[in-house]
C-alpha positions, 0 to 999 in steps of 0.5 A: 975475755972469751966470747960466748956464743949466745942463741943460734937460730934456725937457718943461721949461715954456715960458719964461713958465711958468718965470717964473711958476713961479719966483714960485710957489715953495712952499718953499725948501731950502738944502742948501749945506754938506751932503755927498752924498747929503743934498741929495738925501735932504733934497730927497726929504723936502721934496718928500713934504710938497708937494702935486702941482704945487707947486714946491720950490727947492733951493739947493746948492753942488757942481757934482755937484748938476747931474747928481745932480738930473737923475737924481733928477727923471728917476727920480722923475718930478718935473720939473726945471723950471730949474736956474741957476749964479750965482756958484758956487750951483746952484739947482734948480727942482723940480715935485712931480708 
């Protein structure tokens, strides 16, 4: 299956930095099976436990998550570094501000 880039937000990391950050994921959170708003609630809880500059990878199943995580990133100031869709699974890479 092909990896399809989704939304790229202003201020994202350069491709080389994006690859480096993917290798430096501090925590992974699987929210598949959770109904809205729980993926965002669980993400906020996980981010609270991270230090500034650390990375959280979130896995979701709903296409609506693309909008939700973009909005959450903008409202909290925690950058959405990358987002991809692969086989109906959505992955979001967030950096704690």
